C-alpha positions in Angstrom: 20.8 -15.3 -11.8 21.1 -11.7 -10.6 18.7 -10.6 -13.3 16.1 -13.1 -12.1 16.5 -11.8 -8.5 16.2 -8.2 -9.7 13.0 -9.1 -11.7 11.5 -10.9 -8.7 12.3 -7.9 -6.5 10.8 -5.4 -8.8 7.6 -7.5 -9.3 7.3 -7.9 -5.6 7.9 -4.2 -5.0 5.3 -3.3 -7.7 2.7 -5.5 -6.0 3.2 -3.5 -2.8 2.4 -0.2 -4.4 -1.2 0.9 -3.8 -3.1 2.9 -6.3 -5.9 5.1 -5.0 -9.0 3.3 -6.3 -12.7 4.0 -5.9 -14.4 0.7 -5.5 -17.8 0.0 -4.0 -20.6 -2.4 -4.3 -23.8 -0.8 -5.6 -25.6 -0.9 -2.2 -22.7 0.7 -0.4 -22.5 3.4 -3.0 -26.2 4.2 -2.7 -26.1 4.4 1.1 -22.9 6.5 1.2 -24.0 8.9 -1.6 -27.0 9.8 0.5 -24.9 10.9 3.4 -23.4 14.4 3.7 -20.2 13.3 5.4 -17.7 12.0 2.9 -15.2 10.7 5.5 -17.3 7.5 5.9 -17.2 6.9 2.1 -13.4 7.3 2.1 -13.1 4.9 5.0 -15.2 2.3 3.2 -13.0 2.7 0.0 -9.8 2.4 1.9 -11.1 -0.8 3.7 -11.9 -2.4 0.4 -8.5 -1.6 -1.1 -6.7 -3.0 2.0 -8.8 -6.2 1.9 -7.9 -6.6 -1.8 -4.2 -6.5 -0.9 -4.2 -9.7 1.3 -5.0 -12.2 -1.5 -2.2 -10.8 -3.6 0.2 -11.1 -0.6 -0.8 -14.7 0.0 -0.4 -15.6 -3.7 3.0 -13.9 -3.8 4.1 -15.7 -0.6 3.0 -19.0 -2.1 4.8 -18.2 -5.4 8.0 -17.4 -3.4 7.7 -20.6 -1.4 7.4 -22.6 -4.6 10.2 -20.7 -6.2 12.5 -21.5 -3.2 11.6 -25.2 -3.2 12.3 -25.6 -6.9 15.5 -23.6 -6.7 16.9 -25.7 -3.8 16.5 -29.0 -5.8 
């Protein structure tokens, strides 16, 4: 039982770690590469990464909810 809880904790903690990623759609990339100020591009990249985190948190929460319901039966 303790091994399962440790595994769940480590998987959950791993999901919270953000890796610096460079992700953009092609139109955003074309517009941002033409500008001289790189802080706007970094802001766009950070926004995309943060928006990607929420679906993973929702799926993780749903998985935890299902796990708790099956465990209580």
